[in-house]
Backbone atoms as SQL, in Angstrom:
CREATE TABLE atoms (id INTEGER PRIMARY KEY, chain TEXT, resi INTEGER, resn TEXT, atom TEXT, x REAL, y REAL, z REAL);
INSERT INTO atoms VALUES
  (1, 'A', 1, 'MET', 'N', 212.439, 20.954, 29.946),
  (2, 'A', 1, 'MET', 'CA', 211.343, 21.570, 29.212),
  (3, 'A', 1, 'MET', 'C', 210.382, 22.204, 30.215),
  (4, 'A', 2, 'GLU', 'N', 209.906, 23.388, 29.822),
  (5, 'A', 2, 'GLU', 'CA', 208.965, 24.107, 30.674),
  (6, 'A', 2, 'GLU', 'C', 207.818, 24.652, 29.835),
  (7, 'A', 3, 'LEU', 'N', 206.754, 24.997, 30.526),
  (8, 'A', 3, 'LEU', 'CA', 205.585, 25.624, 29.923),
  (9, 'A', 3, 'LEU', 'C', 205.421, 26.987, 30.578),
  (10, 'A', 4, 'ALA', 'N', 205.357, 28.032, 29.759),
  (11, 'A', 4, 'ALA', 'CA', 205.206, 29.390, 30.273),
  (12, 'A', 4, 'ALA', 'C', 203.850, 29.945, 29.868),
  (13, 'A', 5, 'HIS', 'N', 203.157, 30.510, 30.839),
  (14, 'A', 5, 'HIS', 'CA', 201.919, 31.253, 30.575),
  (15, 'A', 5, 'HIS', 'C', 202.289, 32.723, 30.657),
  (16, 'A', 6, 'ILE', 'N', 202.176, 33.420, 29.532),
  (17, 'A', 6, 'ILE', 'CA', 202.624, 34.806, 29.420),
  (18, 'A', 6, 'ILE', 'C', 201.425, 35.677, 29.060),
  (19, 'A', 7, 'VAL', 'N', 201.248, 36.775, 29.784),
  (20, 'A', 7, 'VAL', 'CA', 200.213, 37.756, 29.444),
  (21, 'A', 7, 'VAL', 'C', 200.927, 39.072, 29.172),
  (22, 'A', 8, 'VAL', 'N', 200.568, 39.698, 28.046),
  (23, 'A', 8, 'VAL', 'CA', 201.241, 40.904, 27.574),
  (24, 'A', 8, 'VAL', 'C', 200.238, 42.053, 27.502),
  (25, 'A', 9, 'TRP', 'N', 200.607, 43.195, 28.085),
  (26, 'A', 9, 'TRP', 'CA', 199.786, 44.409, 28.047),
  (27, 'A', 9, 'TRP', 'C', 200.500, 45.469, 27.221),
  (28, 'A', 10, 'GLY', 'N', 199.732, 46.342, 26.612),
  (29, 'A', 10, 'GLY', 'CA', 200.279, 47.447, 25.833),
  (30, 'A', 10, 'GLY', 'C', 199.501, 47.584, 24.543),
  (31, 'A', 11, 'VAL', 'N', 200.155, 48.051, 23.508),
  (32, 'A', 11, 'VAL', 'CA', 199.558, 48.134, 22.176),
  (33, 'A', 11, 'VAL', 'C', 199.910, 46.814, 21.490),
  (34, 'A', 12, 'VAL', 'N', 199.055, 45.820, 21.712),
  (35, 'A', 12, 'VAL', 'CA', 199.346, 44.468, 21.236),
  (36, 'A', 12, 'VAL', 'C', 198.176, 43.836, 20.484),
  (37, 'A', 13, 'GLN', 'N', 197.116, 44.582, 20.293),
  (38, 'A', 13, 'GLN', 'CA', 196.000, 44.089, 19.484),
  (39, 'A', 13, 'GLN', 'C', 195.797, 45.041, 18.314),
  (40, 'A', 14, 'GLY', 'N', 195.498, 44.454, 17.162),
  (41, 'A', 14, 'GLY', 'CA', 195.274, 45.254, 15.964),
  (42, 'A', 14, 'GLY', 'C', 196.555, 45.715, 15.282),
  (43, 'A', 15, 'VAL', 'N', 197.696, 45.124, 15.668),
  (44, 'A', 15, 'VAL', 'CA', 198.994, 45.527, 15.099),
  (45, 'A', 15, 'VAL', 'C', 199.807, 44.313, 14.624),
  (46, 'A', 16, 'ASN', 'N', 199.129, 43.213, 14.329),
  (47, 'A', 16, 'ASN', 'CA', 199.763, 41.967, 13.862),
  (48, 'A', 16, 'ASN', 'C', 200.708, 41.349, 14.882),
  (49, 'A', 17, 'PHE', 'N', 200.466, 41.623, 16.152),
  (50, 'A', 17, 'PHE', 'CA', 201.326, 41.102, 17.207),
  (51, 'A', 17, 'PHE', 'C', 201.232, 39.586, 17.323),
  (52, 'A', 18, 'ARG', 'N', 200.037, 39.015, 17.194),
  (53, 'A', 18, 'ARG', 'CA', 199.895, 37.555, 17.292),
  (54, 'A', 18, 'ARG', 'C', 200.694, 36.850, 16.199),
  (55, 'A', 19, 'TRP', 'N', 200.655, 37.380, 14.980),
  (56, 'A', 19, 'TRP', 'CA', 201.392, 36.773, 13.880),
  (57, 'A', 19, 'TRP', 'C', 202.897, 36.903, 14.111),
  (58, 'A', 20, 'PHE', 'N', 203.308, 38.036, 14.664),
  (59, 'A', 20, 'PHE', 'CA', 204.715, 38.237, 15.016),
  (60, 'A', 20, 'PHE', 'C', 205.146, 37.206, 16.061),
  (61, 'A', 21, 'VAL', 'N', 204.346, 37.025, 17.097),
  (62, 'A', 21, 'VAL', 'CA', 204.673, 36.056, 18.145),
  (63, 'A', 21, 'VAL', 'C', 204.758, 34.648, 17.562),
  (64, 'A', 22, 'GLN', 'N', 203.798, 34.288, 16.730),
  (65, 'A', 22, 'GLN', 'CA', 203.820, 32.958, 16.112),
  (66, 'A', 22, 'GLN', 'C', 205.089, 32.768, 15.285),
  (67, 'A', 23, 'SER', 'N', 205.446, 33.754, 14.492),
  (68, 'A', 23, 'SER', 'CA', 206.633, 33.662, 13.649),
  (69, 'A', 23, 'SER', 'C', 207.896, 33.496, 14.488),
  (70, 'A', 24, 'GLU', 'N', 208.021, 34.290, 15.539),
  (71, 'A', 24, 'GLU', 'CA', 209.191, 34.195, 16.419),
  (72, 'A', 24, 'GLU', 'C', 209.232, 32.848, 17.140),
  (73, 'A', 25, 'ALA', 'N', 208.090, 32.397, 17.629),
  (74, 'A', 25, 'ALA', 'CA', 208.034, 31.116, 18.334),
  (75, 'A', 25, 'ALA', 'C', 208.432, 29.968, 17.407),
  (76, 'A', 26, 'GLU', 'N', 207.921, 29.986, 16.184),
  (77, 'A', 26, 'GLU', 'CA', 208.271, 28.932, 15.234),
  (78, 'A', 26, 'GLU', 'C', 209.754, 28.986, 14.886),
  (79, 'A', 27, 'ARG', 'N', 210.298, 30.188, 14.720),
  (80, 'A', 27, 'ARG', 'CA', 211.723, 30.349, 14.429),
  (81, 'A', 27, 'ARG', 'C', 212.571, 29.753, 15.546),
  (82, 'A', 28, 'LEU', 'N', 212.097, 29.907, 16.780),
  (83, 'A', 28, 'LEU', 'CA', 212.826, 29.407, 17.948),
  (84, 'A', 28, 'LEU', 'C', 212.546, 27.935, 18.246),
  (85, 'A', 29, 'GLY', 'N', 211.608, 27.336, 17.521),
  (86, 'A', 29, 'GLY', 'CA', 211.294, 25.925, 17.721),
  (87, 'A', 29, 'GLY', 'C', 210.376, 25.654, 18.901),
  (88, 'A', 30, 'LEU', 'N', 209.598, 26.653, 19.303),
  (89, 'A', 30, 'LEU', 'CA', 208.673, 26.497, 20.424),
  (90, 'A', 30, 'LEU', 'C', 207.310, 26.036, 19.937),
  (91, 'A', 31, 'VAL', 'N', 206.553, 25.435, 20.814),
  (92, 'A', 31, 'VAL', 'CA', 205.165, 25.073, 20.538),
  (93, 'A', 31, 'VAL', 'C', 204.284, 25.819, 21.530),
  (94, 'A', 32, 'GLY', 'N', 203.010, 26.005, 21.159),
  (95, 'A', 32, 'GLY', 'CA', 202.093, 26.695, 22.052),
  (96, 'A', 32, 'GLY', 'C', 201.018, 27.430, 21.294),
  (97, 'A', 33, 'SER', 'N', 200.598, 28.570, 21.865),
  (98, 'A', 33, 'SER', 'CA', 199.525, 29.341, 21.237),
  (99, 'A', 33, 'SER', 'C', 199.600, 30.795, 21.677),
  (100, 'A', 34, 'VAL', 'N', 198.915, 31.627, 20.893),
  (101, 'A', 34, 'VAL', 'CA', 198.804, 33.046, 21.203),
  (102, 'A', 34, 'VAL', 'C', 197.381, 33.473, 20.844),
  (103, 'A', 35, 'LYS', 'N', 196.780, 34.303, 21.707),
  (104, 'A', 35, 'LYS', 'CA', 195.436, 34.800, 21.398),
  (105, 'A', 35, 'LYS', 'C', 195.193, 36.137, 22.084),
  (106, 'A', 36, 'ASN', 'N', 194.283, 36.911, 21.494),
  (107, 'A', 36, 'ASN', 'CA', 193.831, 38.160, 22.095),
  (108, 'A', 36, 'ASN', 'C', 192.896, 37.849, 23.249),
  (109, 'A', 37, 'LEU', 'N', 192.964, 38.662, 24.291),
  (110, 'A', 37, 'LEU', 'CA', 192.020, 38.571, 25.403),
  (111, 'A', 37, 'LEU', 'C', 191.062, 39.752, 25.335),
  (112, 'A', 38, 'PRO', 'N', 189.861, 39.610, 25.872),
  (113, 'A', 38, 'PRO', 'CA', 188.846, 40.655, 25.766),
  (114, 'A', 38, 'PRO', 'C', 189.258, 42.009, 26.357),
  (115, 'A', 39, 'GLY', 'N', 190.164, 42.018, 27.325),
  (116, 'A', 39, 'GLY', 'CA', 190.566, 43.269, 27.958),
  (117, 'A', 39, 'GLY', 'C', 191.652, 44.030, 27.214),
  (118, 'A', 40, 'GLY', 'N', 192.099, 43.517, 26.063),
  (119, 'A', 40, 'GLY', 'CA', 193.136, 44.179, 25.282),
  (120, 'A', 40, 'GLY', 'C', 194.513, 43.555, 25.435),
  (121, 'A', 41, 'GLU', 'N', 194.639, 42.552, 26.289),
  (122, 'A', 41, 'GLU', 'CA', 195.911, 41.871, 26.471),
  (123, 'A', 41, 'GLU', 'C', 196.057, 40.760, 25.428),
  (124, 'A', 42, 'VAL', 'N', 197.251, 40.217, 25.357),
  (125, 'A', 42, 'VAL', 'CA', 197.515, 39.032, 24.543),
  (126, 'A', 42, 'VAL', 'C', 198.041, 37.947, 25.478),
  (127, 'A', 43, 'GLU', 'N', 197.515, 36.740, 25.312),
  (128, 'A', 43, 'GLU', 'CA', 197.918, 35.588, 26.120),
  (129, 'A', 43, 'GLU', 'C', 198.749, 34.641, 25.268),
  (130, 'A', 44, 'VAL', 'N', 199.875, 34.222, 25.804),
  (131, 'A', 44, 'VAL', 'CA', 200.775, 33.303, 25.115),
  (132, 'A', 44, 'VAL', 'C', 201.042, 32.102, 26.019),
  (133, 'A', 45, 'TRP', 'N', 200.938, 30.909, 25.449),
  (134, 'A', 45, 'TRP', 'CA', 201.405, 29.681, 26.098),
  (135, 'A', 45, 'TRP', 'C', 202.568, 29.202, 25.243),
  (136, 'A', 46, 'ALA', 'N', 203.734, 29.022, 25.852),
  (137, 'A', 46, 'ALA', 'CA', 204.909, 28.583, 25.098),
  (138, 'A', 46, 'ALA', 'C', 205.579, 27.437, 25.847),
  (139, 'A', 47, 'GLU', 'N', 205.910, 26.388, 25.105),
  (140, 'A', 47, 'GLU', 'CA', 206.555, 25.223, 25.699),
  (141, 'A', 47, 'GLU', 'C', 207.885, 24.970, 25.008),
  (142, 'A', 48, 'GLY', 'N', 208.915, 24.744, 25.823),
  (143, 'A', 48, 'GLY', 'CA', 210.255, 24.465, 25.305),
  (144, 'A', 48, 'GLY', 'C', 211.276, 24.683, 26.404),
  (145, 'A', 49, 'GLU', 'N', 212.515, 24.857, 26.018),
  (146, 'A', 49, 'GLU', 'CA', 213.571, 25.136, 26.978),
  (147, 'A', 49, 'GLU', 'C', 213.392, 26.541, 27.546),
  (148, 'A', 50, 'ARG', 'N', 213.602, 26.702, 28.822),
  (149, 'A', 50, 'ARG', 'CA', 213.372, 27.991, 29.491),
  (150, 'A', 50, 'ARG', 'C', 214.132, 29.139, 28.815),
  (151, 'A', 51, 'GLY', 'N', 215.394, 28.927, 28.489),
  (152, 'A', 51, 'GLY', 'CA', 216.183, 29.972, 27.847),
  (153, 'A', 51, 'GLY', 'C', 215.621, 30.398, 26.502),
  (154, 'A', 52, 'ILE', 'N', 215.076, 29.448, 25.763),
  (155, 'A', 52, 'ILE', 'CA', 214.487, 29.752, 24.451),
  (156, 'A', 52, 'ILE', 'C', 213.191, 30.542, 24.634),
  (157, 'A', 53, 'ILE', 'N', 212.391, 30.163, 25.620),
  (158, 'A', 53, 'ILE', 'CA', 211.169, 30.914, 25.909),
  (159, 'A', 53, 'ILE', 'C', 211.526, 32.343, 26.320),
  (160, 'A', 54, 'GLU', 'N', 212.593, 32.492, 27.087),
  (161, 'A', 54, 'GLU', 'CA', 213.033, 33.835, 27.471),
  (162, 'A', 54, 'GLU', 'C', 213.448, 34.653, 26.250),
  (163, 'A', 55, 'GLU', 'N', 214.008, 34.001, 25.219),
  (164, 'A', 55, 'GLU', 'CA', 214.317, 34.691, 23.962),
  (165, 'A', 55, 'GLU', 'C', 213.037, 35.181, 23.302),
  (166, 'A', 56, 'LEU', 'N', 211.980, 34.362, 23.343),
  (167, 'A', 56, 'LEU', 'CA', 210.691, 34.782, 22.793),
  (168, 'A', 56, 'LEU', 'C', 210.178, 36.003, 23.537),
  (169, 'A', 57, 'VAL', 'N', 210.268, 35.997, 24.850),
  (170, 'A', 57, 'VAL', 'CA', 209.805, 37.139, 25.648),
  (171, 'A', 57, 'VAL', 'C', 210.594, 38.392, 25.276),
  (172, 'A', 58, 'THR', 'N', 211.889, 38.270, 25.095),
  (173, 'A', 58, 'THR', 'CA', 212.713, 39.415, 24.686),
  (174, 'A', 58, 'THR', 'C', 212.249, 39.944, 23.331),
  (175, 'A', 59, 'ALA', 'N', 211.974, 39.040, 22.396),
  (176, 'A', 59, 'ALA', 'CA', 211.485, 39.453, 21.069),
  (177, 'A', 59, 'ALA', 'C', 210.132, 40.144, 21.182),
  (178, 'A', 60, 'MET', 'N', 209.251, 39.615, 22.037),
  (179, 'A', 60, 'MET', 'CA', 207.933, 40.236, 22.199),
  (180, 'A', 60, 'MET', 'C', 208.073, 41.640, 22.763),
  (181, 'A', 61, 'LYS', 'N', 208.970, 41.821, 23.725),
  (182, 'A', 61, 'LYS', 'CA', 209.168, 43.147, 24.314),
  (183, 'A', 61, 'LYS', 'C', 209.736, 44.123, 23.288),
  (184, 'A', 62, 'ARG', 'N', 210.578, 43.630, 22.383),
  (185, 'A', 62, 'ARG', 'CA', 211.114, 44.458, 21.303),
  (186, 'A', 62, 'ARG', 'C', 209.998, 44.823, 20.321),
  (187, 'A', 63, 'GLY', 'N', 209.136, 43.862, 20.035),
  (188, 'A', 63, 'GLY', 'CA', 207.968, 44.087, 19.195),
  (189, 'A', 63, 'GLY', 'C', 208.249, 44.007, 17.715),
  (190, 'A', 64, 'ASN', 'N', 207.205, 44.289, 16.968),
  (191, 'A', 64, 'ASN', 'CA', 207.261, 44.172, 15.509),
  (192, 'A', 64, 'ASN', 'C', 207.328, 45.522, 14.800),
  (193, 'A', 65, 'GLY', 'N', 207.554, 46.582, 15.527),
  (194, 'A', 65, 'GLY', 'CA', 207.605, 47.906, 14.919),
  (195, 'A', 65, 'GLY', 'C', 206.294, 48.662, 15.023),
  (196, 'A', 66, 'TYR', 'N', 205.210, 47.945, 15.253),
  (197, 'A', 66, 'TYR', 'CA', 203.884, 48.553, 15.412),
  (198, 'A', 66, 'TYR', 'C', 203.363, 48.381, 16.831),
  (199, 'A', 67, 'SER', 'N', 203.823, 47.354, 17.489),
  (200, 'A', 67, 'SER', 'CA', 203.356, 47.050, 18.844),
  (201, 'A', 67, 'SER', 'C', 204.199, 47.803, 19.876),
  (202, 'A', 68, 'ARG', 'N', 203.649, 47.843, 21.089),
  (203, 'A', 68, 'ARG', 'CA', 204.392, 48.387, 22.233),
  (204, 'A', 68, 'ARG', 'C', 203.997, 47.568, 23.453),
  (205, 'A', 69, 'VAL', 'N', 204.968, 46.944, 24.079),
  (206, 'A', 69, 'VAL', 'CA', 204.702, 46.148, 25.274),
  (207, 'A', 69, 'VAL', 'C', 204.991, 47.013, 26.488),
  (208, 'A', 70, 'ASP', 'N', 203.957, 47.225, 27.306),
  (209, 'A', 70, 'ASP', 'CA', 204.111, 47.999, 28.533),
  (210, 'A', 70, 'ASP', 'C', 204.471, 47.112, 29.720),
  (211, 'A', 71, 'ARG', 'N', 203.965, 45.884, 29.691),
  (212, 'A', 71, 'ARG', 'CA', 204.166, 44.978, 30.824),
  (213, 'A', 71, 'ARG', 'C', 203.869, 43.560, 30.376),
  (214, 'A', 72, 'CYS', 'N', 204.556, 42.602, 30.968),
  (215, 'A', 72, 'CYS', 'CA', 204.192, 41.204, 30.738),
  (216, 'A', 72, 'CYS', 'C', 204.482, 40.401, 31.989),
  (217, 'A', 73, 'THR', 'N', 203.663, 39.390, 32.203),
  (218, 'A', 73, 'THR', 'CA', 203.853, 38.482, 33.330),
  (219, 'A', 73, 'THR', 'C', 204.125, 37.091, 32.780),
  (220, 'A', 74, 'ILE', 'N', 204.920, 36.340, 33.525),
  (221, 'A', 74, 'ILE', 'CA', 205.232, 34.968, 33.127),
  (222, 'A', 74, 'ILE', 'C', 205.043, 34.062, 34.338),
  (223, 'A', 75, 'LYS', 'N', 204.294, 32.998, 34.150),
  (224, 'A', 75, 'LYS', 'CA', 204.147, 31.950, 35.161),
  (225, 'A', 75, 'LYS', 'C', 204.687, 30.665, 34.559),
  (226, 'A', 76, 'TRP', 'N', 205.616, 30.042, 35.270),
  (227, 'A', 76, 'TRP', 'CA', 206.279, 28.837, 34.792),
  (228, 'A', 76, 'TRP', 'C', 205.678, 27.586, 35.432),
  (229, 'A', 77, 'LYS', 'N', 205.636, 26.509, 34.655),
  (230, 'A', 77, 'LYS', 'CA', 205.260, 25.205, 35.177),
  (231, 'A', 77, 'LYS', 'C', 205.933, 24.130, 34.332),
  (232, 'A', 78, 'PRO', 'N', 205.949, 22.901, 34.786),
  (233, 'A', 78, 'PRO', 'CA', 206.574, 21.833, 33.995),
  (234, 'A', 78, 'PRO', 'C', 205.842, 21.635, 32.666),
  (235, 'A', 79, 'ALA', 'N', 206.598, 21.325, 31.646),
  (236, 'A', 79, 'ALA', 'CA', 206.005, 21.062, 30.327),
  (237, 'A', 79, 'ALA', 'C', 205.064, 19.868, 30.403),
  (238, 'A', 80, 'GLU', 'N', 204.010, 19.944, 29.613),
  (239, 'A', 80, 'GLU', 'CA', 203.040, 18.851, 29.571),
  (240, 'A', 80, 'GLU', 'C', 203.283, 17.917, 28.391),
  (241, 'A', 81, 'GLY', 'N', 203.959, 18.415, 27.352),
  (242, 'A', 81, 'GLY', 'CA', 204.276, 17.577, 26.198),
  (243, 'A', 81, 'GLY', 'C', 203.115, 17.262, 25.286),
  (244, 'A', 82, 'ARG', 'N', 202.006, 17.995, 25.425),
  (245, 'A', 82, 'ARG', 'CA', 200.829, 17.725, 24.588),
  (246, 'A', 82, 'ARG', 'C', 200.776, 18.600, 23.349),
  (247, 'A', 83, 'LEU', 'N', 201.561, 19.658, 23.299),
  (248, 'A', 83, 'LEU', 'CA', 201.505, 20.606, 22.191),
  (249, 'A', 83, 'LEU', 'C', 202.398, 20.139, 21.050),
  (250, 'A', 84, 'ARG', 'N', 201.976, 20.369, 19.822),
  (251, 'A', 84, 'ARG', 'CA', 202.730, 19.893, 18.659),
  (252, 'A', 84, 'ARG', 'C', 203.191, 21.014, 17.729),
  (253, 'A', 85, 'ASP', 'N', 202.550, 22.183, 17.803),
  (254, 'A', 85, 'ASP', 'CA', 202.909, 23.298, 16.934),
  (255, 'A', 85, 'ASP', 'C', 202.582, 24.596, 17.661),
  (256, 'A', 86, 'PHE', 'N', 202.744, 25.727, 16.975),
  (257, 'A', 86, 'PHE', 'CA', 202.425, 27.011, 17.577),
  (258, 'A', 86, 'PHE', 'C', 201.287, 27.622, 16.788),
  (259, 'A', 87, 'ARG', 'N', 200.169, 27.902, 17.464),
  (260, 'A', 87, 'ARG', 'CA', 198.956, 28.352, 16.783),
  (261, 'A', 87, 'ARG', 'C', 198.479, 29.706, 17.261),
  (262, 'A', 88, 'ILE', 'N', 197.849, 30.401, 16.343),
  (263, 'A', 88, 'ILE', 'CA', 197.107, 31.606, 16.685),
  (264, 'A', 88, 'ILE', 'C', 195.681, 31.151, 16.956),
  (265, 'A', 89, 'LEU', 'N', 195.200, 31.460, 18.147),
  (266, 'A', 89, 'LEU', 'CA', 193.818, 31.115, 18.510),
  (267, 'A', 89, 'LEU', 'C', 192.958, 32.352, 18.355),
  (268, 'A', 90, 'MET', 'N', 191.802, 32.193, 17.780),
  (269, 'A', 90, 'MET', 'CA', 190.891, 33.311, 17.637),
  (270, 'A', 90, 'MET', 'C', 190.157, 33.515, 18.957),
  (271, 'A', 91, 'GLY', 'N', 189.935, 34.733, 19.288),
  (272, 'A', 91, 'GLY', 'CA', 189.263, 35.057, 20.540),
  (273, 'A', 91, 'GLY', 'C', 189.552, 36.495, 20.881),
  (274, 'A', 92, 'GLY', 'N', 188.992, 36.948, 21.946),
  (275, 'A', 92, 'GLY', 'CA', 189.221, 38.330, 22.340),
  (276, 'A', 92, 'GLY', 'C', 188.234, 39.249, 21.662),
  (277, 'A', 93, 'TRP', 'N', 188.735, 40.227, 21.005),
  (278, 'A', 93, 'TRP', 'CA', 187.843, 41.223, 20.397),
  (279, 'A', 93, 'TRP', 'C', 187.555, 40.776, 19.026);
C-alpha cells in the first residue's frame, strides 16, 4: 500500500473534475481526498495499491470530457492507513 500526493494543472477547476476524480477513485477502491488549490491546480491524496493509483492518474489525464490535464506530479510515500473513504474537500477558489 502506498500514499500518493498528486497535483494536477490544466483546465481542472469549474469543470466537475473533483467529482470525476472522486467517482473514479471510489470505483477503483481507493481512499483519500481531492480539492481545488488557490492557484488553479487540483490536489489529490490517494491511498491504495500503486498500480491502482496509477490507473486513477491515467483516468485523470483522460479527463471527464470537460477537463484538460496539462501536467501532473506524483510524490509517493508509504501508506498511513488513516483514511477510510474518498472525499471532496472544499477549498481553493
